C-alpha positions as CSV (number, residue, x, y, z in Angstrom):
1,E,0.0,0.0,0.0
2,Y,2.9,2.4,0.7
3,V,5.4,2.6,-2.1
4,F,8.8,4.3,-2.0
5,L,10.3,4.9,-5.5
6,A,14.0,5.1,-4.6
7,N,16.5,7.2,-6.5
8,I,16.7,5.6,-10.0
9,D,15.9,6.8,-13.4
10,P,12.5,8.5,-13.4
11,E,11.3,6.3,-16.4
12,L,12.1,3.2,-14.3
13,Q,10.3,4.8,-11.3
14,L,7.2,5.3,-13.4
15,E,7.5,1.7,-14.8
16,V,7.6,0.4,-11.2
17,L,4.7,2.6,-10.3
18,N,2.7,1.2,-13.2
19,Q,3.0,-2.3,-11.9
20,V,1.7,-1.4,-8.5
21,R,-2.1,-2.0,-8.0
22,N,-3.9,0.7,-6.0
23,P,-1.2,2.2,-3.9
24,K,-2.4,4.1,-0.9
25,F,0.6,6.5,-0.8
26,V,3.6,6.9,-3.1
27,A,6.8,8.7,-2.2
28,L,9.7,9.4,-4.5
29,D,13.4,10.3,-4.1
30,T,15.5,11.8,-6.9
31,M,18.8,13.6,-7.4
32,N,20.4,16.3,-9.4
33,F,21.5,13.9,-12.1
34,W,17.9,13.1,-13.0
35,I,16.7,16.7,-12.5
36,E,19.3,18.0,-15.0
37,G,19.2,15.1,-17.4
38,K,15.7,13.8,-17.4
39,L,13.5,16.7,-16.2
40,P,10.5,16.0,-18.5
41,E,10.4,12.3,-17.5
42,L,10.8,13.3,-13.7
43,K,7.9,15.8,-14.0
44,R,5.7,13.0,-15.5
45,T,6.5,10.8,-12.6
46,L,6.0,13.5,-10.0
47,E,2.4,14.0,-11.3
48,R,1.7,10.5,-9.9
49,V,3.2,10.6,-6.5
50,D,2.0,11.9,-3.1
51,M,5.5,12.9,-1.7
52,I,8.9,13.8,-2.7
53,V,11.9,13.5,-0.4
54,I,14.9,15.5,-1.6
55,N,17.8,17.6,-0.3
56,E,18.1,21.4,-0.5
57,G,20.2,21.5,-3.5
58,E,17.9,19.2,-5.4
59,A,14.9,21.3,-4.2
60,R,16.6,24.4,-5.6
61,A,17.5,22.7,-9.0
62,L,13.9,21.3,-9.4
63,S,12.1,24.4,-8.5
64,G,14.4,27.2,-9.7
65,E,13.9,28.8,-6.2
66,S,16.6,29.4,-3.6
67,N,14.1,29.9,-0.7
68,M,13.0,26.6,0.6
69,V,9.3,27.7,1.3
70,K,9.1,28.9,-2.3
71,A,10.8,25.8,-3.6
72,A,8.4,23.6,-1.8
73,A,5.4,25.4,-3.2
74,A,6.8,25.2,-6.8
75,I,7.5,21.5,-6.3
76,R,3.9,20.9,-4.9
77,A,2.6,22.5,-8.0
78,L,4.3,19.7,-10.0
79,G,2.1,17.1,-8.3
80,P,3.3,15.9,-4.9
81,K,1.0,17.0,-2.0
82,F,3.9,16.5,0.5
83,V,7.4,17.9,0.1
84,V,10.1,16.9,2.5
85,I,13.4,18.7,2.2
86,K,16.4,17.0,3.9
87,R,18.9,19.4,5.3
88,G,21.7,17.1,6.5
89,E,23.1,18.1,9.8
90,Y,20.4,20.7,10.1
91,G,17.4,18.4,10.0
92,A,14.4,18.4,7.7
93,L,11.6,20.6,6.5
94,A,8.1,19.0,5.8
95,F,5.5,20.8,3.7
96,A,1.9,19.7,3.4
97,H,-1.6,21.0,3.7
98,D,-0.2,24.6,3.6
99,E,1.8,24.0,6.7
100,V,5.5,23.8,7.4
101,F,7.2,21.7,10.0
102,F,10.9,21.8,10.9
103,A,12.6,18.9,12.7
104,P,16.3,19.5,13.7
105,A,18.8,16.8,13.2
106,Y,19.6,15.0,16.5
107,P,22.8,16.5,17.9
108,L,25.6,14.0,18.0
109,E,29.1,14.4,19.4
110,D,30.7,12.2,16.8
111,V,29.5,11.5,13.2
112,F,31.4,8.7,11.7
113,D,29.9,8.3,8.2
114,P,26.9,10.2,6.7
115,T,26.5,7.6,4.0
116,G,23.0,6.3,3.9
117,A,21.6,9.0,6.2
118,G,19.1,10.3,3.6
119,D,17.9,6.8,2.8
120,T,17.6,6.0,6.4
121,F,15.7,9.2,7.0
122,A,13.3,8.3,4.2
123,G,12.8,4.7,5.6
124,G,12.0,6.1,9.1
125,L,9.6,8.6,7.6
126,L,7.8,6.4,5.2
127,G,7.8,3.3,7.5
128,N,6.0,5.2,10.2
129,L,3.4,6.7,7.9
130,A,2.8,3.2,6.7
131,R,2.7,1.8,10.3
132,W,0.2,4.4,11.4
133,G,-1.8,4.2,8.1
134,R,-2.2,8.0,8.2
135,T,-0.8,10.9,6.1
136,D,-2.3,14.0,8.0
137,M,0.0,16.8,9.2
138,K,0.3,15.4,12.7
139,S,1.5,12.1,11.3
140,L,3.9,13.7,8.9
141,R,5.4,15.7,11.8
142,L,5.9,12.7,13.9
143,A,7.2,10.6,11.0
144,T,9.7,13.4,10.1
145,V,11.0,13.4,13.7
146,M,11.3,9.5,13.4
147,G,13.2,9.9,10.1
148,C,15.7,12.3,11.8
149,T,15.9,9.9,14.8
150,M,16.7,6.9,12.6
151,A,19.3,8.9,10.5
152,S,21.0,9.8,13.7
153,F,21.8,6.2,14.3
154,V,23.1,5.3,10.9
155,V,25.7,8.2,10.9
156,E,27.2,6.8,14.1
157,G,28.9,3.9,12.2
158,F,30.2,2.9,8.9
159,S,27.5,2.3,6.2
160,Y,24.6,0.5,7.9
161,D,26.7,-1.2,10.6
162,R,25.2,0.8,13.4
163,M,21.7,-0.5,12.5
164,H,22.7,-4.2,13.3
165,D,22.4,-3.8,17.1
166,L,19.5,-1.3,17.1
167,D,16.4,-2.4,18.9
168,D,13.0,-0.8,19.8
169,A,14.2,0.2,23.3
170,R,17.1,2.1,22.0
171,I,15.0,3.8,19.4
172,A,12.4,4.7,22.0
173,E,15.1,6.1,24.2
174,R,16.5,8.3,21.5
175,L,13.1,9.4,20.4
176,A,12.3,10.5,24.1
177,S,15.6,12.3,24.2
178,F,14.7,14.0,20.9
179,R,11.3,15.0,22.2
180,K,12.8,16.5,25.2
181,L,15.3,18.4,23.0
182,V,12.6,20.1,20.9
183,S,9.9,20.6,23.6
184,F,9.1,24.0,25.0
185,D,5.6,23.2,26.2
186,D,6.3,25.1,29.5
187,W,6.2,28.4,27.6
188,D,2.9,29.5,29.1
189,S,4.1,28.8,32.7
190,L,6.6,31.5,32.6
């Protein structure tokens, strides 16, 4: 029901999508190579997806905008209702339903290898949307935080080595720490 079209030729992405029967939610990843070399094909594919997950440079290239809010609006006009812009060590921006959400990256003392962080982020994001079976803004916010949480683990080791010993308890612990990091619910009590 939930489909993630990983970063491959947009014509192949569309071919894969054409083989899926009645997907509930489709997300897509791309890169500058496809944006620069196969833009018409990418735009045809974007018309059929619900979400795009890209980094800032790709968002600029695809939209022609340097401002991320304007870039997201331009990309949404191409078809995806949801635009998630990965910002590496600075977190991610999620745009949907005329709302914007920012999730910071989890602060780490040591980053060993950023390889795979973007894919791990997307897996955490999409995996949780699929698990909850919802794509409203509240779910998107929480899934974006989970994407950032999962990416924080993968960068602590080489490739996906850090993921081997990861369990639900460690994820829950980091998520609780992440929640405390970004919470300022006590604002009204001052």
